[in-house]
ROSE-4610 file (N, C-alpha, C; in Angstrom, 1 decimal, always signed):
// ROSE-4610
residu = [M/M/M/Q/Q/Q/K/K/K/L/L/L/L/L/L/L/L/L/A/A/A/A/A/A/L/L/L/A/A/A/A/A/A/F/F/F/A/A/A/S/S/S/L/L/L/T/T/T/A/A/A/C/C/C/A/A/A/Q/Q/Q/T/T/T/S/S/S/S/S/S/S/S/S/T/T/T/A/A/A/A/A/A/H/H/H/M/M/M/T/T/T/A/A/A/S/S/S/A/A/A/A/A/A/Q/Q/Q/A/A/A/S/S/S/P/P/P/A/A/A/A/A/A/T/T/T/K/K/K/A/A/A/P/P/P/G/G/G/I/I/I/W/W/W/I/I/I/D/D/D/V/V/V/R/R/R/T/T/T/P/P/P/E/E/E/E/E/E/Y/Y/Y/G/G/G/Q/Q/Q/G/G/G/H/H/H/L/L/L/K/K/K/D/D/D/A/A/A/A/A/A/N/N/N/I/I/I/P/P/P/L/L/L/Q/Q/Q/E/E/E/F/F/F/A/A/A/E/E/E/R/R/R/I/I/I/Q/Q/Q/S/S/S/A/A/A/V/V/V/P/P/P/D/D/D/K/K/K/N/N/N/A/A/A/A/A/A/V/V/V/H/H/H/L/L/L/Y/Y/Y/C/C/C/R/R/R/S/S/S/G/G/G/R/R/R/R/R/R/S/S/S/G/G/G/Q/Q/Q/A/A/A/E/E/E/Q/Q/Q/I/I/I/M/M/M/R/R/R/E/E/E/L/L/L/G/G/G/Y/Y/Y/K/K/K/N/N/N/V/V/V/T/T/T/N/N/N/Q/Q/Q/G/G/G/G/G/G/Y/Y/Y/E/E/E/D/D/D/L/L/L/K/K/K/T/T/T/Q/Q/Q/E/E/E/L/L/L/S/S/S]
num = [1/1/1/2/2/2/3/3/3/4/4/4/5/5/5/6/6/6/7/7/7/8/8/8/9/9/9/10/10/10/11/11/11/12/12/12/13/13/13/14/14/14/15/15/15/16/16/16/17/17/17/18/18/18/19/19/19/20/20/20/21/21/21/22/22/22/23/23/23/24/24/24/25/25/25/26/26/26/27/27/27/28/28/28/29/29/29/30/30/30/31/31/31/32/32/32/33/33/33/34/34/34/35/35/35/36/36/36/37/37/37/38/38/38/39/39/39/40/40/40/41/41/41/42/42/42/43/43/43/44/44/44/45/45/45/46/46/46/47/47/47/48/48/48/49/49/49/50/50/50/51/51/51/52/52/52/53/53/53/54/54/54/55/55/55/56/56/56/57/57/57/58/58/58/59/59/59/60/60/60/61/61/61/62/62/62/63/63/63/64/64/64/65/65/65/66/66/66/67/67/67/68/68/68/69/69/69/70/70/70/71/71/71/72/72/72/73/73/73/74/74/74/75/75/75/76/76/76/77/77/77/78/78/78/79/79/79/80/80/80/81/81/81/82/82/82/83/83/83/84/84/84/85/85/85/86/86/86/87/87/87/88/88/88/89/89/89/90/90/90/91/91/91/92/92/92/93/93/93/94/94/94/95/95/95/96/96/96/97/97/97/98/98/98/99/99/99/100/100/100/101/101/101/102/102/102/103/103/103/104/104/104/105/105/105/106/106/106/107/107/107/108/108/108/109/109/109/110/110/110/111/111/111/112/112/112/113/113/113/114/114/114/115/115/115/116/116/116/117/117/117/118/118/118/119/119/119/120/120/120/121/121/121/122/122/122/123/123/123/124/124/124/125/125/125/126/126/126/127/127/127]
x = [+0.8/+0.0/+0.9/+1.9/+2.8/+3.6/+4.0/+4.6/+3.7/+2.4/+1.4/+1.2/+1.1/+1.0/+2.2/+3.4/+4.6/+4.6/+4.3/+4.3/+3.3/+2.1/+1.1/+1.6/+2.2/+2.8/+3.9/+4.7/+5.8/+5.2/+4.2/+3.5/+2.9/+2.3/+1.7/+2.7/+3.8/+4.9/+5.5/+5.6/+6.1/+5.2/+3.9/+3.0/+2.9/+3.0/+3.0/+4.2/+5.3/+6.5/+6.5/+5.9/+5.8/+4.9/+3.8/+2.8/+3.4/+4.2/+4.8/+5.8/+6.6/+7.6/+6.9/+5.8/+5.1/+4.5/+3.9/+3.4/+4.5/+5.6/+6.7/+7.3/+7.4/+7.9/+7.0/+5.7/+4.7/+4.8/+4.9/+5.1/+6.3/+7.4/+8.7/+8.6/+7.9/+7.7/+6.9/+5.8/+5.0/+5.8/+6.6/+7.3/+8.4/+9.0/+10.0/+9.3/+8.1/+7.5/+7.1/+6.7/+6.4/+7.7/+8.8/+10.0/+10.5/+10.3/+10.8/+10.1/+8.8/+8.0/+7.3/+8.0/+7.4/+6.7/+5.6/+5.1/+6.0/+6.0/+6.9/+6.5/+7.5/+7.2/+8.3/+8.0/+9.0/+9.9/+11.2/+12.1/+11.8/+12.0/+11.8/+12.7/+12.2/+13.0/+12.2/+12.9/+12.4/+12.5/+11.4/+11.3/+11.2/+12.0/+12.0/+12.0/+11.0/+10.9/+11.5/+12.6/+13.3/+12.8/+11.7/+11.2/+10.5/+10.1/+9.4/+8.1/+7.6/+6.2/+5.1/+5.3/+4.4/+4.5/+5.7/+5.8/+5.3/+5.6/+5.1/+3.6/+3.0/+1.5/+0.9/+1.6/+1.1/+1.1/+1.8/+1.9/+3.2/+3.1/+4.2/+4.0/+5.1/+4.9/+4.2/+3.4/+2.7/+3.7/+3.4/+4.2/+5.6/+5.8/+7.1/+7.0/+8.0/+8.1/+8.6/+8.2/+8.7/+9.7/+11.0/+12.0/+12.7/+12.3/+12.9/+14.4/+15.0/+16.5/+17.0/+16.3/+16.6/+16.7/+15.9/+15.8/+16.5/+17.1/+17.5/+18.5/+19.6/+20.7/+20.3/+19.3/+18.8/+17.9/+17.1/+16.1/+16.3/+17.3/+17.4/+17.8/+18.7/+19.1/+17.9/+17.0/+15.9/+14.8/+14.7/+13.8/+14.2/+15.6/+16.1/+17.3/+17.0/+18.2/+19.1/+18.6/+19.4/+20.2/+21.5/+22.4/+22.6/+22.1/+22.1/+20.8/+19.8/+18.5/+18.6/+17.8/+17.7/+16.9/+17.5/+16.9/+16.9/+15.7/+15.6/+15.1/+15.9/+15.6/+15.2/+14.3/+13.9/+13.5/+13.5/+13.0/+12.4/+12.5/+11.9/+12.7/+14.1/+14.9/+16.0/+16.3/+17.4/+18.6/+18.6/+19.7/+19.7/+18.5/+18.4/+18.5/+18.0/+18.1/+19.5/+20.3/+21.8/+22.5/+22.1/+22.7/+22.3/+21.1/+20.6/+21.4/+21.6/+22.4/+23.8/+24.4/+25.7/+25.8/+24.7/+24.6/+24.6/+23.7/+23.5/+24.9/+25.6/+26.9/+27.9/+27.9/+28.8/+28.4/+27.1/+26.7/+26.9/+27.4/+27.7/+26.6/+25.6/+24.6/+25.2/+24.9/+25.5/+24.7/+23.4/+22.5/+21.5/+22.1/+21.3/+21.3/+20.2/+20.0/+19.3/+19.9/+19.2/+18.4/+17.1/+16.1/+15.8/+16.3/+16.0/+14.8/+14.1/+12.9/+11.6/+10.7/+9.3/+8.6/+8.6/+7.8/+8.3/+9.6/+10.1/+9.6/+9.7/+9.2/+7.7/+6.9/+5.5/+5.2/+5.9/+5.7/+6.0/+6.8/+7.1/+6.0/+4.9/+3.8/+4.2/+5.1/+5.6/+4.8/+4.0/+3.2/+2.1]
y = [-1.2/+0.0/+1.3/+1.3/+2.4/+2.6/+1.5/+1.6/+2.2/+1.8/+2.3/+3.8/+4.2/+5.6/+6.4/+5.9/+6.6/+6.7/+5.6/+5.6/+6.6/+6.7/+7.7/+9.1/+9.3/+10.7/+11.0/+10.1/+10.3/+10.6/+9.9/+10.1/+11.5/+11.9/+13.2/+14.3/+14.2/+15.1/+15.3/+14.1/+14.1/+14.8/+14.6/+15.3/+16.7/+17.1/+18.5/+19.2/+18.7/+19.2/+19.3/+18.3/+18.4/+19.4/+19.6/+20.6/+22.0/+22.2/+23.5/+23.8/+22.7/+22.9/+23.2/+22.5/+22.7/+24.1/+24.6/+26.0/+27.0/+26.7/+27.6/+27.6/+26.4/+26.3/+26.9/+26.7/+27.3/+28.9/+29.4/+30.8/+31.3/+30.6/+31.0/+30.9/+29.9/+29.8/+30.9/+31.3/+32.3/+33.7/+33.9/+35.1/+35.1/+34.0/+33.9/+34.1/+33.6/+33.8/+35.3/+36.0/+37.4/+38.2/+37.8/+38.4/+38.1/+37.0/+36.5/+37.2/+37.6/+38.2/+39.5/+40.5/+41.7/+42.4/+43.2/+44.1/+45.2/+45.6/+46.7/+48.0/+48.5/+49.8/+50.8/+52.1/+53.1/+53.2/+53.4/+53.7/+55.0/+55.0/+56.2/+57.3/+58.5/+59.7/+60.6/+61.5/+62.5/+62.0/+62.0/+61.6/+62.8/+62.9/+64.0/+63.5/+64.1/+63.8/+64.9/+64.7/+65.7/+65.9/+65.3/+65.5/+66.9/+67.2/+68.5/+68.5/+69.7/+69.8/+69.0/+69.1/+68.4/+66.8/+66.3/+64.9/+64.5/+65.3/+65.1/+65.1/+66.0/+66.1/+64.8/+64.1/+62.9/+61.7/+61.9/+60.8/+60.9/+60.6/+60.6/+59.8/+59.5/+58.8/+59.6/+59.0/+59.7/+60.3/+61.6/+62.5/+62.9/+62.6/+63.1/+64.6/+65.3/+66.7/+66.7/+67.8/+68.0/+69.2/+68.9/+69.9/+69.5/+70.1/+69.8/+70.1/+69.2/+69.3/+70.7/+71.3/+72.7/+73.7/+73.4/+74.4/+73.7/+72.5/+71.7/+72.4/+72.9/+73.5/+74.7/+75.5/+76.7/+76.3/+75.2/+75.0/+73.9/+73.0/+71.9/+72.2/+73.2/+73.6/+74.1/+74.9/+75.3/+74.2/+73.3/+72.2/+71.1/+70.9/+69.9/+70.5/+71.2/+71.9/+70.9/+69.8/+68.8/+67.9/+68.2/+67.4/+66.0/+65.5/+64.1/+63.4/+64.1/+63.5/+62.5/+61.4/+60.4/+61.0/+61.1/+61.7/+60.7/+60.5/+59.5/+60.3/+60.2/+60.9/+59.9/+60.5/+59.7/+60.6/+60.0/+60.8/+59.8/+60.0/+59.0/+57.8/+58.0/+56.8/+56.6/+57.7/+57.6/+58.5/+59.0/+59.9/+61.3/+61.9/+63.2/+63.1/+62.0/+61.8/+61.6/+61.0/+60.8/+62.1/+63.0/+64.4/+65.1/+65.0/+65.6/+65.1/+63.8/+63.1/+63.8/+63.9/+64.5/+66.0/+66.7/+68.1/+68.1/+67.2/+67.1/+66.7/+65.7/+65.3/+66.5/+67.2/+68.4/+69.4/+69.5/+70.5/+69.9/+68.7/+68.1/+67.2/+66.8/+65.9/+64.5/+63.7/+62.5/+61.2/+61.4/+60.2/+60.3/+60.3/+60.5/+59.3/+58.9/+57.7/+58.0/+57.6/+57.6/+56.4/+56.5/+55.4/+55.0/+55.8/+55.3/+56.0/+55.1/+55.7/+55.5/+56.4/+56.4/+55.1/+54.8/+53.6/+52.3/+52.2/+51.0/+51.1/+52.2/+52.4/+52.1/+52.5/+52.3/+50.8/+50.1/+48.7/+47.9/+48.5/+48.0/+48.4/+49.1/+49.5/+50.5/+51.4/+52.4/+53.7/+53.7/+55.0/+55.2]
z = [+0.0/+0.0/+0.0/+0.9/+0.9/-0.4/-1.0/-2.3/-3.4/-3.3/-4.3/-4.1/-2.8/-2.5/-3.0/-2.8/-3.2/-4.7/-5.4/-6.8/-7.4/-6.8/-7.2/-7.0/-5.8/-5.5/-6.6/-6.9/-7.8/-9.2/-9.6/-10.9/-10.9/-9.9/-9.8/-9.9/-9.2/-9.2/-10.6/-11.2/-12.5/-13.6/-13.5/-14.3/-14.1/-12.9/-12.5/-13.1/-12.9/-13.5/-15.0/-15.7/-17.1/-17.5/-16.8/-17.2/-17.0/-16.0/-15.8/-16.9/-17.3/-18.3/-19.6/-19.9/-21.2/-21.3/-20.2/-20.3/-20.3/-19.7/-19.8/-21.2/-21.8/-23.1/-24.1/-23.9/-24.8/-24.7/-23.5/-23.4/-24.1/-23.9/-24.5/-26.1/-26.6/-28.0/-28.5/-27.8/-28.2/-28.3/-27.2/-27.2/-28.3/-28.6/-29.7/-31.0/-31.2/-32.5/-32.7/-31.6/-31.7/-32.0/-31.5/-31.8/-33.2/-33.6/-35.0/-36.1/-35.9/-37.0/-36.5/-36.1/-35.6/-36.7/-36.4/-37.4/-37.7/-38.9/-39.3/-38.6/-38.0/-37.3/-37.6/-37.6/-37.9/-36.7/-37.0/-36.0/-35.2/-33.9/-33.2/-33.6/-33.5/-33.9/-34.8/-35.4/-36.3/-37.7/-38.4/-39.8/-40.7/-41.7/-42.6/-44.1/-44.8/-46.2/-47.0/-47.7/-48.4/-49.9/-50.3/-51.6/-51.7/-52.9/-53.1/-52.4/-52.2/-51.6/-52.5/-53.8/-54.6/-54.4/-54.4/-54.1/-52.7/-51.7/-50.4/-50.4/-51.1/-51.1/-51.8/-52.5/-53.2/-52.3/-51.1/-50.1/-49.3/-48.1/-47.2/-46.0/-45.2/-44.0/-43.0/-42.2/-41.1/-40.2/-39.9/-38.9/-39.5/-40.8/-41.4/-41.7/-41.4/-41.8/-43.2/-43.9/-45.3/-45.3/-45.6/-45.8/-47.1/-48.2/-49.5/-49.5/-50.2/-50.3/-50.7/-51.6/-52.0/-50.8/-49.7/-48.6/-47.3/-47.5/-46.4/-45.5/-46.1/-45.4/-44.6/-45.1/-44.4/-43.3/-43.4/-42.5/-41.4/-41.6/-40.8/-39.3/-39.1/-37.7/-36.9/-37.5/-36.7/-36.5/-37.5/-37.4/-36.4/-36.4/-35.4/-34.7/-33.6/-32.9/-32.1/-31.8/-31.0/-32.0/-32.0/-32.9/-32.6/-31.4/-31.0/-31.2/-31.7/-31.9/-33.1/-33.0/-34.1/-35.2/-36.3/-37.5/-38.7/-39.3/-40.4/-41.6/-42.6/-43.9/-45.0/-45.8/-47.0/-48.1/-49.4/-50.5/-51.5/-52.8/-53.7/-53.9/-54.0/-54.2/-53.2/-52.4/-51.5/-51.8/-53.0/-53.5/-52.7/-52.8/-52.2/-50.6/-50.1/-48.6/-48.2/-49.1/-48.9/-48.9/-49.8/-49.8/-48.6/-48.1/-46.9/-45.7/-45.7/-44.6/-44.5/-45.7/-45.7/-45.2/-45.6/-45.1/-43.5/-43.0/-41.5/-40.9/-41.4/-40.8/-40.8/-41.9/-42.0/-41.0/-40.6/-39.6/-38.1/-38.0/-36.7/-36.1/-36.9/-36.4/-36.3/-35.3/-35.0/-35.3/-35.3/-35.3/-36.5/-37.7/-38.9/-39.8/-40.3/-41.1/-42.4/-43.5/-44.8/-44.9/-44.9/-44.9/-46.3/-47.3/-48.7/-49.3/-50.1/-50.9/-50.2/-50.5/-50.0/-50.4/-51.6/-52.1/-51.3/-51.1/-50.3/-48.9/-48.3/-46.9/-46.8/-47.8/-47.9/-48.0/-48.8/-48.9/-47.6/-46.7/-45.4/-44.4/-44.9/-44.1/-43.0/-43.3/-42.3/-42.5/-43.5/-43.6/-42.7]
């Protein structure tokens, strides 16, 4: 009888441990899956569209400011006074935003990223 009781307790303890491991593993797998395929999101910081106002008017990323490349050097320091702020630039193809990035670096900005073209960003559902 005592052996039977001990065997039952051992089986119960084993099942309880397996259940805890399974739920822990399931939670870990769910968290890993969420990390493996996150929804596309815009990087935090200031987003600037350096295309013309006409191009900007045809579509732009939400909350992006429009500072056309032709006016960029004159306007960027008042638009982004913090030279350590994260700034993300884009245009139609990445060429003008690359030029704007160079201007910002020459002015002493440290955290500037050329994000490329609007259409590519739009397909990543960042708009």
